PDBQT receptor file of N, H, CA, C and O in Angstrom, charges set to zero:
ATOM      1  N   MET A   1     100.357 117.483 113.804  1.00  0.00    +0.000 N 
ATOM      2  CA  MET A   1     101.419 118.119 113.175  1.00  0.00    +0.000 C 
ATOM      3  C   MET A   1     102.463 116.737 112.286  1.00  0.00    +0.000 C 
ATOM      4  O   MET A   1     103.047 116.782 111.204  1.00  0.00    +0.000 OA
ATOM      5  N   GLU A   2     102.387 116.033 112.924  1.00  0.00    +0.000 N 
ATOM      6  H   GLU A   2     101.913 115.997 113.803  1.00  0.00    +0.000 HD
ATOM      7  CA  GLU A   2     102.841 114.786 112.552  1.00  0.00    +0.000 C 
ATOM      8  C   GLU A   2     102.507 114.612 110.971  1.00  0.00    +0.000 C 
ATOM      9  O   GLU A   2     103.247 114.549 109.989  1.00  0.00    +0.000 OA
ATOM     10  N   SER A   3     101.798 114.585 111.045  1.00  0.00    +0.000 N 
ATOM     11  H   SER A   3     101.197 114.635 111.843  1.00  0.00    +0.000 HD
ATOM     12  CA  SER A   3     101.634 114.240 109.162  1.00  0.00    +0.000 C 
ATOM     13  C   SER A   3     101.901 115.255 108.720  1.00  0.00    +0.000 C 
ATOM     14  O   SER A   3     101.247 115.234 107.677  1.00  0.00    +0.000 OA
ATOM     15  N   ALA A   4     102.300 115.986 108.739  1.00  0.00    +0.000 N 
ATOM     16  H   ALA A   4     102.831 116.003 109.586  1.00  0.00    +0.000 HD
ATOM     17  CA  ALA A   4     102.461 117.327 108.065  1.00  0.00    +0.000 C 
ATOM     18  C   ALA A   4     104.505 117.265 107.408  1.00  0.00    +0.000 C 
ATOM     19  O   ALA A   4     105.064 117.562 106.352  1.00  0.00    +0.000 OA
ATOM     20  N   ALA A   5     105.084 116.578 109.092  1.00  0.00    +0.000 N 
ATOM     21  H   ALA A   5     104.631 116.336 109.950  1.00  0.00    +0.000 HD
ATOM     22  CA  ALA A   5     107.053 116.306 108.853  1.00  0.00    +0.000 C 
ATOM     23  C   ALA A   5     106.330 115.500 107.572  1.00  0.00    +0.000 C 
ATOM     24  O   ALA A   5     106.401 116.018 106.458  1.00  0.00    +0.000 OA
ATOM     25  N   VAL A   6     105.545 114.059 107.773  1.00  0.00    +0.000 N 
ATOM     26  H   VAL A   6     105.487 113.638 108.678  1.00  0.00    +0.000 HD
ATOM     27  CA  VAL A   6     106.265 112.869 106.620  1.00  0.00    +0.000 C 
ATOM     28  C   VAL A   6     105.345 113.391 105.624  1.00  0.00    +0.000 C 
ATOM     29  O   VAL A   6     106.258 114.015 105.082  1.00  0.00    +0.000 OA
ATOM     30  N   ALA A   7     104.435 113.656 104.975  1.00  0.00    +0.000 N 
ATOM     31  H   ALA A   7     103.693 113.150 105.415  1.00  0.00    +0.000 HD
ATOM     32  CA  ALA A   7     104.344 114.577 103.588  1.00  0.00    +0.000 C 
ATOM     33  C   ALA A   7     105.276 115.513 102.710  1.00  0.00    +0.000 C 
ATOM     34  O   ALA A   7     105.609 115.424 101.528  1.00  0.00    +0.000 OA
ATOM     35  N   LEU A   8     105.760 116.975 104.263  1.00  0.00    +0.000 N 
ATOM     36  H   LEU A   8     105.490 117.047 105.223  1.00  0.00    +0.000 HD
ATOM     37  CA  LEU A   8     107.212 117.322 103.783  1.00  0.00    +0.000 C 
ATOM     38  C   LEU A   8     108.609 115.775 103.123  1.00  0.00    +0.000 C 
ATOM     39  O   LEU A   8     109.191 115.398 102.106  1.00  0.00    +0.000 OA
ATOM     40  N   VAL A   9     108.421 115.364 104.916  1.00  0.00    +0.000 N 
ATOM     41  H   VAL A   9     107.947 115.670 105.742  1.00  0.00    +0.000 HD
ATOM     42  CA  VAL A   9     109.575 113.696 103.895  1.00  0.00    +0.000 C 
ATOM     43  C   VAL A   9     109.473 113.587 101.936  1.00  0.00    +0.000 C 
ATOM     44  O   VAL A   9     110.240 113.574 100.972  1.00  0.00    +0.000 OA
ATOM     45  N   CYS A  10     107.965 113.527 102.237  1.00  0.00    +0.000 N 
ATOM     46  H   CYS A  10     107.343 113.537 103.020  1.00  0.00    +0.000 HD
ATOM     47  CA  CYS A  10     107.052 112.855 100.796  1.00  0.00    +0.000 C 
ATOM     48  C   CYS A  10     107.365 113.550  99.813  1.00  0.00    +0.000 C 
ATOM     49  O   CYS A  10     107.657 113.083  98.712  1.00  0.00    +0.000 OA
ATOM     50  N   LYS A  11     107.338 114.764 100.106  1.00  0.00    +0.000 N 
ATOM     51  H   LYS A  11     107.101 115.144 101.000  1.00  0.00    +0.000 HD
ATOM     52  CA  LYS A  11     106.597 115.375  98.995  1.00  0.00    +0.000 C 
ATOM     53  C   LYS A  11     108.757 115.091  98.524  1.00  0.00    +0.000 C 
ATOM     54  O   LYS A  11     109.182 114.148  97.857  1.00  0.00    +0.000 OA
ATOM     55  N   GLN A  12     109.748 116.373  99.222  1.00  0.00    +0.000 N 
ATOM     56  H   GLN A  12     109.403 117.139  99.764  1.00  0.00    +0.000 HD
ATOM     57  CA  GLN A  12     111.018 115.951  99.273  1.00  0.00    +0.000 C 
ATOM     58  C   GLN A  12     111.427 114.851  97.683  1.00  0.00    +0.000 C 
ATOM     59  O   GLN A  12     112.032 115.072  96.633  1.00  0.00    +0.000 OA
ATOM     60  N   GLN A  13     110.496 113.300  98.447  1.00  0.00    +0.000 N 
ATOM     61  H   GLN A  13     110.005 113.120  99.299  1.00  0.00    +0.000 HD
ATOM     62  CA  GLN A  13     111.517 112.689  98.425  1.00  0.00    +0.000 C 
ATOM     63  C   GLN A  13     110.517 112.027  96.967  1.00  0.00    +0.000 C 
ATOM     64  O   GLN A  13     110.835 111.021  96.333  1.00  0.00    +0.000 OA
ATOM     65  N   LYS A  14     109.472 112.765  96.732  1.00  0.00    +0.000 N 
ATOM     66  H   LYS A  14     109.213 113.582  97.247  1.00  0.00    +0.000 HD
ATOM     67  CA  LYS A  14     108.833 112.107  95.603  1.00  0.00    +0.000 C 
ATOM     68  C   LYS A  14     107.740 110.382  95.362  1.00  0.00    +0.000 C 
ATOM     69  O   LYS A  14     107.254 109.625  94.522  1.00  0.00    +0.000 OA
ATOM     70  N   THR A  15     107.973 110.722  97.345  1.00  0.00    +0.000 N 
ATOM     71  H   THR A  15     108.368 111.337  98.027  1.00  0.00    +0.000 HD
ATOM     72  CA  THR A  15     106.978 109.817  97.699  1.00  0.00    +0.000 C 
ATOM     73  C   THR A  15     105.363 109.887  97.720  1.00  0.00    +0.000 C 
ATOM     74  O   THR A  15     104.802 110.870  98.204  1.00  0.00    +0.000 OA
ATOM     75  N   SER A  16     104.441 108.500  97.021  1.00  0.00    +0.000 N 
ATOM     76  H   SER A  16     104.898 107.702  96.628  1.00  0.00    +0.000 HD
ATOM     77  CA  SER A  16     102.965 108.519  97.814  1.00  0.00    +0.000 C 
ATOM     78  C   SER A  16     103.151 108.468  99.257  1.00  0.00    +0.000 C 
ATOM     79  O   SER A  16     104.139 108.192  99.938  1.00  0.00    +0.000 OA
ATOM     80  N   PHE A  17     102.040 108.779  99.537  1.00  0.00    +0.000 N 
ATOM     81  H   PHE A  17     101.238 109.004  98.985  1.00  0.00    +0.000 HD
ATOM     82  CA  PHE A  17     101.510 108.721 101.145  1.00  0.00    +0.000 C 
ATOM     83  C   PHE A  17     100.609 109.347 100.875  1.00  0.00    +0.000 C 
ATOM     84  O   PHE A  17     100.128 110.156 100.081  1.00  0.00    +0.000 OA
ATOM     85  N   ILE A  18     100.329 108.193 102.636  1.00  0.00    +0.000 N 
ATOM     86  H   ILE A  18     100.720 107.536 103.280  1.00  0.00    +0.000 HD
ATOM     87  CA  ILE A  18      97.881 108.477 103.342  1.00  0.00    +0.000 C 
ATOM     88  C   ILE A  18      98.415 108.818 104.092  1.00  0.00    +0.000 C 
ATOM     89  O   ILE A  18      99.627 108.606 104.053  1.00  0.00    +0.000 OA
ATOM     90  N   VAL A  19      97.771 109.642 105.369  1.00  0.00    +0.000 N 
ATOM     91  H   VAL A  19      96.786 109.814 105.400  1.00  0.00    +0.000 HD
ATOM     92  CA  VAL A  19      97.460 110.160 106.322  1.00  0.00    +0.000 C 
ATOM     93  C   VAL A  19      96.254 109.241 107.131  1.00  0.00    +0.000 C 
ATOM     94  O   VAL A  19      95.169 109.422 106.579  1.00  0.00    +0.000 OA
ATOM     95  N   ILE A  20      96.164 108.237 108.379  1.00  0.00    +0.000 N 
ATOM     96  H   ILE A  20      97.046 108.090 108.827  1.00  0.00    +0.000 HD
ATOM     97  CA  ILE A  20      94.743 108.585 108.269  1.00  0.00    +0.000 C 
ATOM     98  C   ILE A  20      94.621 108.882 109.816  1.00  0.00    +0.000 C 
ATOM     99  O   ILE A  20      95.323 108.464 110.736  1.00  0.00    +0.000 OA
ATOM    100  N   ARG A  21      93.886 109.446 109.829  1.00  0.00    +0.000 N 
ATOM    101  H   ARG A  21      93.316 109.786 109.081  1.00  0.00    +0.000 HD
ATOM    102  CA  ARG A  21      94.004 110.341 111.668  1.00  0.00    +0.000 C 
ATOM    103  C   ARG A  21      92.657 110.100 111.823  1.00  0.00    +0.000 C 
ATOM    104  O   ARG A  21      91.787 109.869 110.983  1.00  0.00    +0.000 OA
ATOM    105  N   ALA A  22      92.596 110.228 113.545  1.00  0.00    +0.000 N 
ATOM    106  H   ALA A  22      93.302 110.416 114.227  1.00  0.00    +0.000 HD
ATOM    107  CA  ALA A  22      91.408 109.881 114.520  1.00  0.00    +0.000 C 
ATOM    108  C   ALA A  22      91.740 110.632 115.368  1.00  0.00    +0.000 C 
ATOM    109  O   ALA A  22      92.966 110.718 115.439  1.00  0.00    +0.000 OA
ATOM    110  N   LEU A  23      90.925 111.555 116.437  1.00  0.00    +0.000 N 
ATOM    111  H   LEU A  23      89.929 111.486 116.379  1.00  0.00    +0.000 HD
ATOM    112  CA  LEU A  23      90.228 112.291 117.141  1.00  0.00    +0.000 C 
ATOM    113  C   LEU A  23      90.651 110.954 118.087  1.00  0.00    +0.000 C 
ATOM    114  O   LEU A  23      90.696 109.739 117.896  1.00  0.00    +0.000 OA
ATOM    115  N   SER A  24      90.957 111.929 119.293  1.00  0.00    +0.000 N 
ATOM    116  H   SER A  24      90.921 112.917 119.448  1.00  0.00    +0.000 HD
ATOM    117  CA  SER A  24      91.861 111.738 120.320  1.00  0.00    +0.000 C 
ATOM    118  C   SER A  24      91.169 111.935 121.492  1.00  0.00    +0.000 C 
ATOM    119  O   SER A  24      89.978 111.698 121.287  1.00  0.00    +0.000 OA
ATOM    120  N   ASP A  25      91.383 112.267 122.646  1.00  0.00    +0.000 N 
ATOM    121  H   ASP A  25      92.350 112.459 122.813  1.00  0.00    +0.000 HD
ATOM    122  CA  ASP A  25      90.834 112.543 124.304  1.00  0.00    +0.000 C 
ATOM    123  C   ASP A  25      89.751 113.748 124.036  1.00  0.00    +0.000 C 
ATOM    124  O   ASP A  25      89.623 114.449 123.033  1.00  0.00    +0.000 OA
ATOM    125  N   LEU A  26      89.307 113.752 124.780  1.00  0.00    +0.000 N 
ATOM    126  H   LEU A  26      89.411 113.183 125.595  1.00  0.00    +0.000 HD
ATOM    127  CA  LEU A  26      88.378 115.769 124.419  1.00  0.00    +0.000 C 
ATOM    128  C   LEU A  26      87.600 115.668 123.587  1.00  0.00    +0.000 C 
ATOM    129  O   LEU A  26      86.642 116.372 123.906  1.00  0.00    +0.000 OA
ATOM    130  N   ALA A  27      87.378 115.050 122.394  1.00  0.00    +0.000 N 
ATOM    131  H   ALA A  27      88.157 114.479 122.135  1.00  0.00    +0.000 HD
ATOM    132  CA  ALA A  27      87.255 115.141 121.114  1.00  0.00    +0.000 C 
ATOM    133  C   ALA A  27      85.907 115.145 121.135  1.00  0.00    +0.000 C 
ATOM    134  O   ALA A  27      85.275 114.091 121.195  1.00  0.00    +0.000 OA
ATOM    135  N   GLY A  28      84.958 117.086 121.058  1.00  0.00    +0.000 N 
ATOM    136  H   GLY A  28      85.471 117.943 121.010  1.00  0.00    +0.000 HD
ATOM    137  CA  GLY A  28      83.988 117.306 121.120  1.00  0.00    +0.000 C 
ATOM    138  C   GLY A  28      83.344 117.635 123.033  1.00  0.00    +0.000 C 
ATOM    139  O   GLY A  28      82.201 117.543 123.480  1.00  0.00    +0.000 OA
ATOM    140  N   GLY A  29      84.392 117.943 123.598  1.00  0.00    +0.000 N 
ATOM    141  H   GLY A  29      85.321 118.018 123.236  1.00  0.00    +0.000 HD
ATOM    142  CA  GLY A  29      83.459 118.814 124.493  1.00  0.00    +0.000 C 
ATOM    143  C   GLY A  29      83.005 118.264 125.478  1.00  0.00    +0.000 C 
ATOM    144  O   GLY A  29      83.511 117.143 125.525  1.00  0.00    +0.000 OA
ATOM    145  N   GLY A  30      81.998 118.493 126.706  1.00  0.00    +0.000 N 
ATOM    146  H   GLY A  30      81.587 119.404 126.668  1.00  0.00    +0.000 HD
ATOM    147  CA  GLY A  30      81.916 118.199 127.155  1.00  0.00    +0.000 C 
ATOM    148  C   GLY A  30      82.122 116.924 128.933  1.00  0.00    +0.000 C 
ATOM    149  O   GLY A  30      83.263 116.864 129.390  1.00  0.00    +0.000 OA
ATOM    150  N   SER A  31      81.672 116.593 129.229  1.00  0.00    +0.000 N 
ATOM    151  H   SER A  31      80.744 116.642 128.858  1.00  0.00    +0.000 HD
ATOM    152  CA  SER A  31      82.560 115.551 130.340  1.00  0.00    +0.000 C 
ATOM    153  C   SER A  31      83.649 115.235 130.108  1.00  0.00    +0.000 C 
ATOM    154  O   SER A  31      83.674 114.228 129.400  1.00  0.00    +0.000 OA
ATOM    155  N   SER A  32      85.543 115.984 130.619  1.00  0.00    +0.000 N 
ATOM    156  H   SER A  32      85.523 116.802 131.194  1.00  0.00    +0.000 HD
ATOM    157  CA  SER A  32      86.576 114.953 130.662  1.00  0.00    +0.000 C 
ATOM    158  C   SER A  32      86.120 113.931 130.857  1.00  0.00    +0.000 C 
ATOM    159  O   SER A  32      86.248 113.069 129.988  1.00  0.00    +0.000 OA
ATOM    160  N   VAL A  33      85.186 113.546 132.468  1.00  0.00    +0.000 N 
ATOM    161  H   VAL A  33      85.083 114.247 133.174  1.00  0.00    +0.000 HD
ATOM    162  CA  VAL A  33      85.422 111.468 132.632  1.00  0.00    +0.000 C 
ATOM    163  C   VAL A  33      84.590 111.438 131.639  1.00  0.00    +0.000 C 
ATOM    164  O   VAL A  33      85.242 112.314 131.072  1.00  0.00    +0.000 OA
ATOM    165  N   SER A  34      83.749 111.235 130.907  1.00  0.00    +0.000 N 
ATOM    166  H   SER A  34      83.219 110.524 131.368  1.00  0.00    +0.000 HD
ATOM    167  CA  SER A  34      82.827 110.865 129.490  1.00  0.00    +0.000 C 
ATOM    168  C   SER A  34      83.645 110.911 128.734  1.00  0.00    +0.000 C 
ATOM    169  O   SER A  34      83.540 109.766 128.295  1.00  0.00    +0.000 OA
ATOM    170  N   ASN A  35      84.416 111.334 128.201  1.00  0.00    +0.000 N 
ATOM    171  H   ASN A  35      84.501 112.264 128.559  1.00  0.00    +0.000 HD
ATOM    172  CA  ASN A  35      85.810 111.370 127.162  1.00  0.00    +0.000 C 
ATOM    173  C   ASN A  35      87.186 111.353 127.136  1.00  0.00    +0.000 C 
ATOM    174  O   ASN A  35      87.882 111.808 126.229  1.00  0.00    +0.000 OA
ATOM    175  N   GLU A  36      87.595 110.779 128.225  1.00  0.00    +0.000 N 
ATOM    176  H   GLU A  36      87.029 110.409 128.962  1.00  0.00    +0.000 HD
ATOM    177  CA  GLU A  36      88.553 110.332 128.442  1.00  0.00    +0.000 C 
ATOM    178  C   GLU A  36      89.099 109.578 127.937  1.00  0.00    +0.000 C 
ATOM    179  O   GLU A  36      88.462 108.549 128.161  1.00  0.00    +0.000 OA
ATOM    180  N   ALA A  37      90.901 109.065 126.648  1.00  0.00    +0.000 N 
ATOM    181  H   ALA A  37      91.418 109.902 126.466  1.00  0.00    +0.000 HD
ATOM    182  CA  ALA A  37      91.100 108.514 126.101  1.00  0.00    +0.000 C 
ATOM    183  C   ALA A  37      91.053 107.367 126.439  1.00  0.00    +0.000 C 
ATOM    184  O   ALA A  37      90.594 106.599 125.594  1.00  0.00    +0.000 OA
ATOM    185  N   SER A  38      91.537 106.711 127.908  1.00  0.00    +0.000 N 
ATOM    186  H   SER A  38      91.910 107.335 128.595  1.00  0.00    +0.000 HD
ATOM    187  CA  SER A  38      91.113 105.362 127.921  1.00  0.00    +0.000 C 
ATOM    188  C   SER A  38      89.591 104.624 127.842  1.00  0.00    +0.000 C 
ATOM    189  O   SER A  38      89.249 103.514 127.434  1.00  0.00    +0.000 OA
ATOM    190  N   THR A  39      89.089 105.376 128.229  1.00  0.00    +0.000 N 
ATOM    191  H   THR A  39      89.367 106.277 128.561  1.00  0.00    +0.000 HD
ATOM    192  CA  THR A  39      87.255 105.305 128.327  1.00  0.00    +0.000 C 
ATOM    193  C   THR A  39      87.329 104.920 126.775  1.00  0.00    +0.000 C 
ATOM    194  O   THR A  39      88.509 105.206 126.982  1.00  0.00    +0.000 OA
ATOM    195  N   PHE A  40      87.272 104.672 125.852  1.00  0.00    +0.000 N 
ATOM    196  H   PHE A  40      86.314 104.440 125.684  1.00  0.00    +0.000 HD
ATOM    197  CA  PHE A  40      87.076 104.697 124.364  1.00  0.00    +0.000 C 
ATOM    198  C   PHE A  40      88.627 103.448 123.654  1.00  0.00    +0.000 C 
ATOM    199  O   PHE A  40      88.326 102.666 122.753  1.00  0.00    +0.000 OA
ATOM    200  N   ALA A  41      89.812 103.457 124.087  1.00  0.00    +0.000 N 
ATOM    201  H   ALA A  41      90.057 104.093 124.819  1.00  0.00    +0.000 HD
ATOM    202  CA  ALA A  41      91.694 103.105 123.682  1.00  0.00    +0.000 C 
ATOM    203  C   ALA A  41      90.400 102.010 122.880  1.00  0.00    +0.000 C 
ATOM    204  O   ALA A  41      89.647 102.279 121.944  1.00  0.00    +0.000 OA
ATOM    205  N   SER A  42      90.484 101.232 123.372  1.00  0.00    +0.000 N 
ATOM    206  H   SER A  42      91.096 101.014 124.133  1.00  0.00    +0.000 HD
ATOM    207  CA  SER A  42      90.885  99.839 122.554  1.00  0.00    +0.000 C 
ATOM    208  C   SER A  42      88.803 100.175 122.143  1.00  0.00    +0.000 C 
ATOM    209  O   SER A  42      88.273  99.331 122.865  1.00  0.00    +0.000 OA
ATOM    210  N   LEU A  43      87.779 100.852 121.486  1.00  0.00    +0.000 N 
ATOM    211  H   LEU A  43      88.209 101.538 120.899  1.00  0.00    +0.000 HD
ATOM    212  CA  LEU A  43      87.312 101.122 120.569  1.00  0.00    +0.000 C 
ATOM    213  C   LEU A  43      88.043 101.547 119.395  1.00  0.00    +0.000 C 
ATOM    214  O   LEU A  43      88.216 101.528 118.177  1.00  0.00    +0.000 OA
ATOM    215  N   ALA A  44      88.257 101.816 120.181  1.00  0.00    +0.000 N 
ATOM    216  H   ALA A  44      88.116 101.832 121.171  1.00  0.00    +0.000 HD
ATOM    217  CA  ALA A  44      89.080 103.228 118.289  1.00  0.00    +0.000 C 
ATOM    218  C   ALA A  44      90.417 102.344 117.630  1.00  0.00    +0.000 C 
ATOM    219  O   ALA A  44      90.528 102.387 116.404  1.00  0.00    +0.000 OA
ATOM    220  N   ALA A  45      91.695 101.337 118.620  1.00  0.00    +0.000 N 
ATOM    221  H   ALA A  45      91.605 101.302 119.615  1.00  0.00    +0.000 HD
ATOM    222  CA  ALA A  45      92.207 100.518 118.137  1.00  0.00    +0.000 C 
ATOM    223  C   ALA A  45      91.014  98.831 117.243  1.00  0.00    +0.000 C 
ATOM    224  O   ALA A  45      91.267  98.131 116.262  1.00  0.00    +0.000 OA
ATOM    225  N   GLN A  46      90.270  98.826 117.843  1.00  0.00    +0.000 N 
ATOM    226  H   GLN A  46      90.065  99.394 118.640  1.00  0.00    +0.000 HD
ATOM    227  CA  GLN A  46      89.533  97.742 116.881  1.00  0.00    +0.000 C 
ATOM    228  C   GLN A  46      89.093  98.178 115.746  1.00  0.00    +0.000 C 
ATOM    229  O   GLN A  46      89.236  97.643 114.647  1.00  0.00    +0.000 OA
ATOM    230  N   ILE A  47      88.214  99.769 116.157  1.00  0.00    +0.000 N 
ATOM    231  H   ILE A  47      88.098 100.205 117.050  1.00  0.00    +0.000 HD
ATOM    232  CA  ILE A  47      87.882 100.826 114.586  1.00  0.00    +0.000 C 
ATOM    233  C   ILE A  47      88.735 100.161 114.013  1.00  0.00    +0.000 C 
ATOM    234  O   ILE A  47      88.488  99.039 113.572  1.00  0.00    +0.000 OA
ATOM    235  N   ALA A  48      90.244 100.908 113.888  1.00  0.00    +0.000 N 
ATOM    236  H   ALA A  48      90.444 101.819 114.246  1.00  0.00    +0.000 HD
ATOM    237  CA  ALA A  48      91.770 101.505 113.277  1.00  0.00    +0.000 C 
ATOM    238  C   ALA A  48      91.680 100.553 112.453  1.00  0.00    +0.000 C 
ATOM    239  O   ALA A  48      91.627 100.503 111.224  1.00  0.00    +0.000 OA
ATOM    240  N   VAL A  49      91.665  99.641 113.434  1.00  0.00    +0.000 N 
ATOM    241  H   VAL A  49      91.708  99.681 114.432  1.00  0.00    +0.000 HD
ATOM    242  CA  VAL A  49      92.535  97.685 112.418  1.00  0.00    +0.000 C 
ATOM    243  C   VAL A  49      91.271  97.433 111.218  1.00  0.00    +0.000 C 
ATOM    244  O   VAL A  49      91.613  96.786 110.228  1.00  0.00    +0.000 OA
ATOM    245  N   ILE A  50      89.841  97.924 111.287  1.00  0.00    +0.000 N 
ATOM    246  H   ILE A  50      89.564  98.450 112.091  1.00  0.00    +0.000 HD
ATOM    247  CA  ILE A  50      88.239  97.489 110.754  1.00  0.00    +0.000 C 
ATOM    248  C   ILE A  50      89.117  98.479 109.644  1.00  0.00    +0.000 C 
ATOM    249  O   ILE A  50      89.694  97.978 108.678  1.00  0.00    +0.000 OA
ATOM    250  N   VAL A  51      89.128  99.684 109.874  1.00  0.00    +0.000 N 
ATOM    251  H   VAL A  51      88.659 100.091 110.658  1.00  0.00    +0.000 HD
ATOM    252  CA  VAL A  51      89.381 100.661 108.143  1.00  0.00    +0.000 C 
ATOM    253  C   VAL A  51      90.470 100.255 107.962  1.00  0.00    +0.000 C 
ATOM    254  O   VAL A  51      90.335  99.338 107.152  1.00  0.00    +0.000 OA
ATOM    255  N   VAL A  52      92.078 100.418 108.354  1.00  0.00    +0.000 N 
ATOM    256  H   VAL A  52      92.188 101.163 109.012  1.00  0.00    +0.000 HD
ATOM    257  CA  VAL A  52      92.979 100.186 107.821  1.00  0.00    +0.000 C 
ATOM    258  C   VAL A  52      93.090  98.918 107.066  1.00  0.00    +0.000 C 
ATOM    259  O   VAL A  52      93.737  98.956 106.020  1.00  0.00    +0.000 OA
ATOM    260  N   LEU A  53      92.203  97.063 107.683  1.00  0.00    +0.000 N 
ATOM    261  H   LEU A  53      91.677  97.031 108.532  1.00  0.00    +0.000 HD
ATOM    262  CA  LEU A  53      92.375  96.586 106.672  1.00  0.00    +0.000 C 
ATOM    263  C   LEU A  53      91.751  96.302 105.003  1.00  0.00    +0.000 C 
ATOM    264  O   LEU A  53      92.176  95.604 104.082  1.00  0.00    +0.000 OA
ATOM    265  N   LYS A  54      90.160  97.502 105.188  1.00  0.00    +0.000 N 
ATOM    266  H   LYS A  54      89.815  98.069 105.937  1.00  0.00    +0.000 HD
ATOM    267  CA  LYS A  54      89.162  97.271 104.233  1.00  0.00    +0.000 C 
ATOM    268  C   LYS A  54      89.786  98.306 103.180  1.00  0.00    +0.000 C 
ATOM    269  O   LYS A  54      89.484  98.328 101.986  1.00  0.00    +0.000 OA
ATOM    270  N   PHE A  55      90.805  99.254 103.875  1.00  0.00    +0.000 N 
ATOM    271  H   PHE A  55      91.050  99.236 104.844  1.00  0.00    +0.000 HD
ATOM    272  CA  PHE A  55      91.278 100.072 102.782  1.00  0.00    +0.000 C 
ATOM    273  C   PHE A  55      92.844  99.853 101.859  1.00  0.00    +0.000 C 
ATOM    274  O   PHE A  55      93.370 100.360 100.869  1.00  0.00    +0.000 OA
ATOM    275  N   ILE A  56      93.229  98.598 103.042  1.00  0.00    +0.000 N 
ATOM    276  H   ILE A  56      92.802  98.186 103.847  1.00  0.00    +0.000 HD
ATOM    277  CA  ILE A  56      93.952  98.255 102.132  1.00  0.00    +0.000 C 
ATOM    278  C   ILE A  56      93.793  96.716 100.717  1.00  0.00    +0.000 C 
ATOM    279  O   ILE A  56      94.578  96.300  99.866  1.00  0.00    +0.000 OA
ATOM    280  N   SER A  57      92.440  96.330 101.107  1.00  0.00    +0.000 N 
ATOM    281  H   SER A  57      91.802  96.668 101.799  1.00  0.00    +0.000 HD
ATOM    282  CA  SER A  57      91.132  95.913 100.896  1.00  0.00    +0.000 C 
ATOM    283  C   SER A  57      91.123  96.394  98.899  1.00  0.00    +0.000 C 
ATOM    284  O   SER A  57      91.257  95.794  97.832  1.00  0.00    +0.000 OA
ATOM    285  N   LEU A  58      90.932  97.495  99.265  1.00  0.00    +0.000 N 
ATOM    286  H   LEU A  58      90.824  97.983 100.131  1.00  0.00    +0.000 HD
ATOM    287  CA  LEU A  58      90.416  98.923  98.171  1.00  0.00    +0.000 C 
ATOM    288  C   LEU A  58      91.863  98.306  97.495  1.00  0.00    +0.000 C 
ATOM    289  O   LEU A  58      91.972  97.373  96.699  1.00  0.00    +0.000 OA
ATOM    290  N   LEU A  59      92.851  99.092  98.047  1.00  0.00    +0.000 N 
ATOM    291  H   LEU A  59      92.763  99.850  98.694  1.00  0.00    +0.000 HD
ATOM    292  CA  LEU A  59      93.652  99.578  97.207  1.00  0.00    +0.000 C 
ATOM    293  C   LEU A  59      94.104  97.839  95.706  1.00  0.00    +0.000 C 
ATOM    294  O   LEU A  59      94.312  97.669  94.505  1.00  0.00    +0.000 OA
ATOM    295  N   SER A  60      94.021  97.217  96.742  1.00  0.00    +0.000 N 
ATOM    296  H   SER A  60      93.852  97.355  97.718  1.00  0.00    +0.000 HD
ATOM    297  CA  SER A  60      95.201  95.904  95.955  1.00  0.00    +0.000 C 
ATOM    298  C   SER A  60      93.850  95.417  94.763  1.00  0.00    +0.000 C 
ATOM    299  O   SER A  60      94.064  94.354  94.180  1.00  0.00    +0.000 OA
ATOM    300  N   SER A  61      92.068  96.405  94.295  1.00  0.00    +0.000 N 
ATOM    301  H   SER A  61      91.894  97.269  94.768  1.00  0.00    +0.000 HD
ATOM    302  CA  SER A  61      90.914  95.546  94.031  1.00  0.00    +0.000 C 
ATOM    303  C   SER A  61      91.503  96.343  93.174  1.00  0.00    +0.000 C 
ATOM    304  O   SER A  61      91.090  96.421  92.018  1.00  0.00    +0.000 OA
TER     305      SER A  61
């Protein structure tokens, strides 16, 4: 829902934008212990940085 607000404002301002989203806690069902956001927060943050840096490098090429 937050990205919808960004999209609306950018459309009104005629500004380009991109939204990169990720899943959070309890994705995929299963045990609430094994799917806790805190269990994978560090790994998710590391992967997000890798993805964003790669995306930025592709934009500049």
